C-alpha positions in Angstrom: -0.1 -0.1 0.1 1.6 3.2 -0.7 0.9 6.5 1.2 2.1 10.1 0.8 4.8 10.7 3.6 3.3 14.1 4.4 -0.1 15.4 3.3 2.0 18.9 2.4 0.3 22.0 1.8 -1.6 22.3 -1.1 -2.9 25.7 -2.8 -4.4 26.5 -6.1 -2.7 29.3 -8.0 -3.2 30.6 -11.5 -0.5 30.5 -14.0 0.6 34.3 -15.2 1.5 33.2 -18.8 -1.8 31.2 -19.6 -4.3 31.7 -16.8 -4.6 28.0 -15.9 -5.5 27.1 -12.2 -2.5 24.8 -11.0 -2.4 22.4 -7.7 1.3 23.1 -6.0 2.6 21.7 -2.8 3.7 24.3 -1.0 6.1 22.5 1.4 8.0 21.3 -2.3 8.9 25.0 -3.3 12.5 23.7 -3.7 11.4 21.7 -7.0 10.5 25.1 -8.9 6.4 24.2 -9.4 5.8 24.9 -13.5 2.4 25.3 -15.0 0.9 21.8 -16.0 -0.1 23.5 -19.1 2.5 25.6 -20.7 5.3 24.6 -18.1 6.4 27.8 -17.3 7.7 28.4 -13.6 5.2 29.4 -11.0 7.0 31.7 -8.8 5.4 31.9 -5.2 8.2 34.1 -3.6 6.3 37.1 -4.7 2.6 38.0 -4.7 0.4 36.6 -7.1 -2.1 38.5 -9.1 -5.9 37.4 -9.0 -8.9 38.3 -10.3 -12.6 38.4 -9.5 -12.5 34.9 -11.8 -10.0 33.2 -9.6 -9.9 34.8 -6.2 -12.6 32.2 -4.3 -11.1 29.2 -5.9 -7.3 30.3 -4.8 -8.8 31.5 -1.5 -10.7 28.7 -0.7 -8.0 26.0 -1.9 -5.4 26.7 0.3 -4.4 24.8 3.3 -1.8 28.1 4.6 -2.9 31.4 5.4 -3.6 34.0 2.6 -2.9 37.4 2.8 -4.7 39.5 0.0 -3.6 43.1 -1.0 -6.5 45.1 -2.4 -4.5 47.9 -4.1 -4.6 50.1 -7.2 -2.0 51.1 -9.6 -2.7 54.6 -9.5 -2.4 54.4 -5.5 0.3 56.1 -3.9 0.2 54.1 -0.6 -0.1 51.0 -2.4 2.9 51.8 -4.4 4.7 52.5 -1.1 3.9 49.1 0.6 4.5 46.9 -2.4 8.3 46.2 -1.5 7.3 45.4 1.8 4.8 42.9 0.7 7.0 41.7 -1.8 9.6 41.1 1.3 7.1 39.4 3.2 6.0 36.8 0.2 9.7 35.8 -0.3 10.5 35.5 3.4 7.3 33.6 4.2 7.3 31.3 0.7 5.7 28.2 1.5 3.6 29.0 4.9 1.9 32.1 3.5 0.2 32.3 0.1 0.5 36.5 -1.0 -2.1 37.5 -3.5 -2.8 40.9 -5.0 -6.3 42.1 -6.4 -6.3 44.9 -8.6 -9.9 46.7 -7.5 -10.3 48.8 -10.7 -9.9 46.1 -12.8 -11.8 43.7 -10.4 -14.4 45.4 -8.5 -17.0 42.7 -7.6 -14.5 40.9 -5.1 -13.6 44.0 -3.0 -17.5 45.0 -3.0 -18.5 41.6 -1.4 -15.8 42.5 1.5 -16.6 45.9 1.9 -13.2 47.5 1.0 -13.5 51.3 0.8 -10.2 52.2 1.2 -6.8 51.0 -0.2 -4.6 49.7 0.3 -6.6 47.0 2.7 -5.1 43.5 3.6 -7.3 40.8 4.5 -5.9 37.5 6.0 -7.8 34.3 5.1 -7.5 31.1 6.9 -9.1 27.9 5.5 -10.9 30.2 3.2 -12.6 32.7 5.8 -11.3 36.2 6.6 -9.5 36.0 10.2 -8.0 39.6 10.1 -7.8 42.9 8.2 -5.8 46.1 8.3 -6.5 49.2 6.0 -3.5 51.2 5.1 0.1 50.8 4.7 1.4 48.1 6.9 5.2 47.0 7.7 6.8 44.0 8.2 5.3 43.4 11.8 1.8 43.9 10.9 1.8 41.7 7.8 3.2 38.7 10.1 0.5 39.9 12.8 -2.1 39.6 10.0 -0.7 36.1 8.7 -0.3 34.8 12.1 3.3 34.1 11.2 5.2 32.1 14.0 2.3 32.6 16.5 -0.4 29.9 15.1 -3.9 31.0 14.8 -5.0 32.9 17.5 -8.5 32.5 16.1 -10.7 34.9 13.9 -10.8 38.4 14.3 -13.8 39.9 14.9 -15.9 40.1 11.5 -17.1 43.0 9.4 -20.5 43.2 8.3 -19.4 42.6 4.7 -17.5 39.1 5.8 -20.6 37.3 4.7 -19.5 37.4 0.9 -22.9 38.5 -0.3 -24.1 41.5 -1.2 
């Protein structure tokens, strides 16, 4: 009887090149995951763009905490925070999935979550919102949001828009 040595840390991410959803094991990033369709690399050491079309699939399929940056290209504070978010993604690759959603290009998802200002960062655990931060955040805030190293302290008080329905 064959069994897997460990359950791994599965996640679903969309290939930046061909837009195909790929299941990856975040516990095996050293192997350099590649897209199953086009064969190009899937880089998880940086924020991954998501859209209204793939947001739910990516967030709900992740076995690790997910940190989503709701941003816009024209937003000055979003641009100021980008290098910190890049560094966070690089340091926590395989343990936290970092996503970016452009609120101008994908307005339905921010509306569902009651996003009223950007940047807004929302942490998800097992597909549910657990914490939220509005405004520029530095590394300590990002680590607290994603509960890195501290384990999950349970969901934070929920916002009225957390239900996902409008």
